[in-house]
N, C-alpha and C positions, 0 to 999 in steps of 0.2 A: 378175587380169583386165586391169589397166591396161596392161601391157606389150603385150598383143595387141589389145585392143579399145578402149582409151581414147584420147581426144583432148580438148584444151582449146581454148576459144574465148573471145575477148573482143570485145565490140562495144559501140557507143554505145547507151545506153538511149534511149528515145523522147525526143529533144532538144526536141520541141515542148512537153514537160511542164515544162521548167525555165526559169528566168529567163535572159535573154540573157547569153552569155559563160560560163555554167556548163556544164561537160561531165561527164557521169557515165557510167560503164561498167557493163555487165552482164558477169558472169563465169560461165562455164558449163563443166561437165565432162560429157562424153558417152561412152557405151559403145555399141558397135554389135555386134549379135548376129544370128545366124540366128533366125528366128521360132520354131523348134522348141526353142531353148535356154532354155526358160522357167525351168528351175531355176537357171541361171546368172544370168538377169536378176533373179530374186527374191533370189539371194545377193548380187549387187552392190548392190541396193536396200537390203538389210539392213546390209551393211557400210558404205555411205555414211551411213545413218541412225545407226549406232552410233558411227562415228568423226568425222563431220562435222555430224551433226544435221539432214540434209536428206533428203527423199524424192524419188524420181525421178518424172518425167513423160515421156510419149512425145514424141519429137522431132518437129518440124514438117516436116522434110525428107521427102519422099515418095520411097521407094526402090522400084525395080522388083524383083520376085522375092520372096524370103523374108527380106529384111533387116528388122531391127527395132532402133531405137535408144532408149535411155533417157537422159535428161538431168537434170542437177542444177544448180540455180542456187546457187553457193557460191563466194565469193571465197577463203575459207579453203582449200577443196579445190583450187581452181584454182592458188593460190600453192604449195600443198604439192606437187602433181604437177609443176608447172613448175620449182620449185626443186630437187626431189630426183630427178626422172626425165627432165626436159627435155620438149620438145614436138616434134612431127613424128616419124613412125615411124622415119625414117632417122637421127634424132639421139638416140633414146631410150637411156638408160644407167641403170645402178644407181648409187646413192651408193657412193663408193669403199670404204667399210668394210663394205658389205652382203655382199660376197662372203665375208667372214670370220665372218658371223653363224652362230649354232648351226644345225645341220641341221634341228632342229625348226621353226625360223622360216623357213628358206629353202625347205623342202619345200612350203609353201603357195604361195610365190612361183612355184616351178616348176609346180605344179599349175595355177594360174590361167593362166600363160603357155601351157602346153601345151593347155589346154582351148580357147584362142583360136586360136593359130597352130601347133598341133601336129596330128599325125595318127599312125595306126597302119597298118602295112602287113601284111595277111594273107600276102602273097607272101613277104616277107622276114622276117616275124615281128619287125619292128623299129618303134621309135617315132622320130619326127623332129619338129623344130621349125624353122620358118623365120622370118627377120626381114630387114629392109633395113638394120639397124643392125649393122655389124661389131663395134663395141665391146660392144654388148648380147650378142651371140652368144658372144663370147669370155668375157664375165663369166658367162653361163649355163654354159658349158663348165667353168669353174673350180668353180662350185657343184656341178655334177654330179660332178666328180672328188671333191669332199669327201664326196659320197654314195656313193662307190665305183662310179660309173657312168662308163665310158670311152666317149667319143663320137667319131665321125669328123666331119670338117668338109668342106663342099663349098661353093664359090662359083660363082654363075652371073652372068656379066656382063649388064648391061642390054641389050646389043645382041643377045644370044642368047635373051632372054625374049620371049614374046608376039609372035613374028614372024607377020605376016599373020593375026592373029586379029581377029575382029569380034565385038563384043558389042552387042546392041541397035542394030545398024546403024552402029556407030562402030568405027574402027580402034583397037586397044589398043597403046599405046606404053609400055614400061617406062621409068620415069624414074630408077630406082636398081638397083644390083646387088642380088642376093638371096643370103643366107647360110643354110646349112642345117647343122644337127647332127643326127646319127642314131646 
């Protein structure tokens, strides 16, 4: 789920609670889902509890529509995701040796990524996954090859994405290219 839905944040804890000159940070890991994806939200909560010993709580950010986020206060989880997968969607990568892991381990990784950033087309009878990280998409392609799945690659430049689209009264401007495998 992390590859598609996860993000990390670090911010100052309430500085008014601490003596002058001391700075303390709050570390948070968040996952953003559609509100209908309750099974995935429960699964993420169980995984974070199992591996990091923390339970999630609803995020404070108010999203319009059907978005729902779940947050976890954990420096250990923050550092794990930051060190191994990086932050910001366009910088996300897998650890170098993960591409060579056993298929039984990487299949769960692909499943979680596809659940968040993947889709199925009834018209083409095909599956696809999108990301703004070129390196991540190439790593996923290599893993799929190990699973005997041959995928095609397509890139859309940011200038061609979201032209003249308005969402909630605001113009949408893409900041990054998008990469697709199907």
